[in-house]
N, C-alpha and C positions, 0 to 999 in steps of 0.2 A: 504494500500500500504506500502511496506517495505521502509527502509531507502535506500537512493541512493546517490552516489557520482559520478557526471557527469563532464567529462572534458569540460572546457569552456575557453573563453578568459578572461583576467583580467578585461576588461571593463564590462563584464556581471555581475560581482560582485562588481562593483565600489561602490555602496551604502553601501554594507557590509564593504568594506575596509575603507570607511569614518567613519563608526560607530566604527570600530576597532581602528583607529587612535585617534578618540575622546576619547574613553575609556582609551587608553594607556596614553594619555596626556604627552608624553615624547619623547625623541629621540628613534626611532625604527631603530636599527642598519642595518637591511637588507631590509629596505623599498625600496631602489632604484633598487634592482635587478629585480623588476617587469617591469621596463622600458627598460631592456636590452633584446633585441630580442633573443629568444631561450634559455634564462637562467632559465625559470620557467615553471612549469605546474600548472594550477589553476583548482580546482574542486569546482563546486557548490554542496552544500549539501542540500538534501531534505528529508522530512519525511512525509509520507501520502500525497504526492503530493504538499507539502508546502515547499517553499525555507526557509532554516533555517540558512545558513551561508556559509562558504567557507573554503577550505584548500589549501595550496601552497607547492609545492615541488621544491627545487633548483636542477638543473641538469647540469649546466655549470659553467665555471670559476673554483673556488676552489672546486666545488662540482661535477666536471666532473667525471663520472664513479662511483659516490657515491651519488645516489639520496637521498636528505635530506629534511625531512619535517620541515618547519620553521615557518609556520603560521597555525592556526586553530582557527576560530572564529565562535561563534554561537550567535544569538540574545538571549537576556536574557530569553525570554519566552520559549526557546527551550533547555536550558542548563540542564534540567532534563534528556535529552536524550544524554548527552555528551559522555558517554562511547560507547553507541550503534553507534552513528554517527562517532566517532573517529575510531572505528573498521571497519566501512563501508569504511571510507576513506583509511585506511591502506590496506584493501582488494582490493581496486580499483587501487592502485599504486604499484610501485616497490620500495618505500621508504625503505631504510635499516638503515638510521640514522636520528637523530633529532638534531636540533640546535635552541635554544630558548633563550629569555631573561627571567630571573627568575622572573621578575615582571609581567609577563603575567600569571595571576593566573590559568586560565583554562588549558593553554598549559603546565604549570609547573606540574600540577597534572597528565596530560597525560604522560609527560616525565618520572616521577617517577613510573608510573604504567606500562608502556609498554617498557621502555628502561633500559639498564644497562650500566656499564662502564661509568658512568656520570662524566664528568670533566669540570671544569671551565676554559674557554679559555681566557676570559677578564673580568675585572671589569668595569662597566659603571658608570660614574659620571655625576651629574647635578650641575649647579651653584646655590649656596645658600647664599653665604656671599660676601659682598663687602670688598675688602682689599685696603690698602694704603701702599703697599710695596715700598721701595725705592731701587734704584740701581745706585749710583753715577757714572757718566761717561758712563753709558749704553744708547744706542740709537737704535731705531728700524727704518728700512727703508723698505717700501713696494716695492717689485720688480715686482708687477703685476699692469697693468694699470686699471683704473676705468672701461673702456669698457670691458676688459677681465673679471674683477671681476663680473660685472653685468651679463655677459653671463654665468659664472659659477653658479651664484645664480639662474638664470632663468631656466637653463637646469638641475639643481641639479646634477652637475658633476664637479669634481675638485674644485679649489678654489684659492684665493690669497695667495701669499707667502711673507714672511718677512725675512730679515737678521738682526741679532743682532750684534751690534758693541760696543766694549768697548775701549774708548780712541783711536778711529779711526781704530781699528783692528776688523775684522770679526771673531766672536767667536761662532756663533750659527745660526741656521735657523729654521723656523717653518711656520705654516700657519693655515688656516681654510678650511676644506673640507665640501662640501655641498651634499654629496652622501646620504642624509637622508631626512626624511619627513620635510616639512616646519613646523616651521621656524628654525630648528636646524642646527648648524654648529659645526663640530667636530674639536677641537683644537689639534694640535700636535706640538712638538718642540724638538730640540736637542741642547745641549750646548757642545762645545769641552771639552774633558777631563781635560785639565789644568785649565779650568775656572769653573769647577763644585764645589759644596759645598761652594759657595759664595752668594747664594740667587738669582743668576741671572736667574735660571730656573723658580722659582716661579714668579719673576717679569715679565719675558717673558710671562708666561701664563696669568698673570693678565692683561698685555697690550693687548694680543690677545683677551681676554674676552671683553675688552673695544671696540676693533675693530669690533668684532662680533656684539655687540649691535649697534654700529654706522652704521652697514650695515643692520640693521633691523632683525638680526638673534639672536637666543638664543644659547649661547655657551654650549657645552658639551664636554666630553672627555672619553677616555678609556685607560686602561693599562693592562699589564700582571699581574695576581694575585701575582706572585712571585717578581715583580719589586718593592721592598720596596721604593727605592729612588723616583721613579715616583709617587707612591701613596702619599708619603709625600709632594712632590712638588705640586701636584694637590690640596691636602687638604690645604696646606699653602696659595694657591692662591684663596681659597674660594669654591672649589668644594667639594661635598660630594658623597660618593658611594651610589647607590640605586639599582643596579642589577648586576647579573653575566650573561655572555654569556655561556650557558651550552650546551655541546654536549653529545650525548648518542647513543648507538647502540640498534636498535629496536629488541626486542626479540619476541617470539611467543605471539600473542595477547591473552589476557585472554578471556575466554568464560564462558557463563552461568551467 
C-alpha cells in the first residue's frame, strides 16, 4: 500500500502530538492554534496501512489565505520514509508556505529541501541562568487577579499583566502569556523610552521569570532577530537563544 495523508481531527493524532511535545522538550510557539476552532487542518500519515505520524496546516488568523505547514512528525521507526511521507502530505494539501522552529530537526530538513525565500521571523529563548539584578526604586504591581490568572493558565490563553513603577511613576508594562504547551509561559515587557538603558528592562524580565516559576510555569521569550536591544536585555536576565522561527515559500516538490 502506498503512503497516505488523510484529513482527520486533532484528537485522532493526540498520541503522536504527545510524543512530538516530549521530543521537543521546549516551548512550541504554535502549539495553541490546534485548540482554536477552524484554525488548522490535521492529517494522519500512513505507510503500508500503518499510522506513522501527522502533519498540520495553519489556515486562519495570521495564516488566512496563506495555508502554512507548521508541524510534521513521524515516529522514529518511520523516519527513513521522511521525504516520501512529506511529499505525500504536500500533495494532499494546499500548503504554499512553511513556518517552523529551527530546533525541530526533521521539519528543518524539510524546510531547506522543499522551500525557498527562508527568513527568520523571531529568535526563541529559554531560561538558563539565575540572575541577581538590582533596580533601586523599581517596583512591580500585578494588575490581574489570582482567579483570572488561574483561568489563563488552565485555558492556555492570555495571561497576567504587571506594571513597572519607579519612584511611584509608571514607566513600563509587561506580562506572561500562556498560549503555549505546558508548562511554558512567554514573557514580554516594554519600558518607556526615557527610562531605557538603565537596566530596568533586564530587571523587569528577571522578576517576570520569578513570577512564572511561582505560578508553576517555565519562562521563555522571543524577539525580532534585528532587535539588538531586546536580545541583550533577555540575555542579561538569564535567557539564552536556542531556535529561530523560520518561514519559507514551498517550491515544487522534489521527485525521484
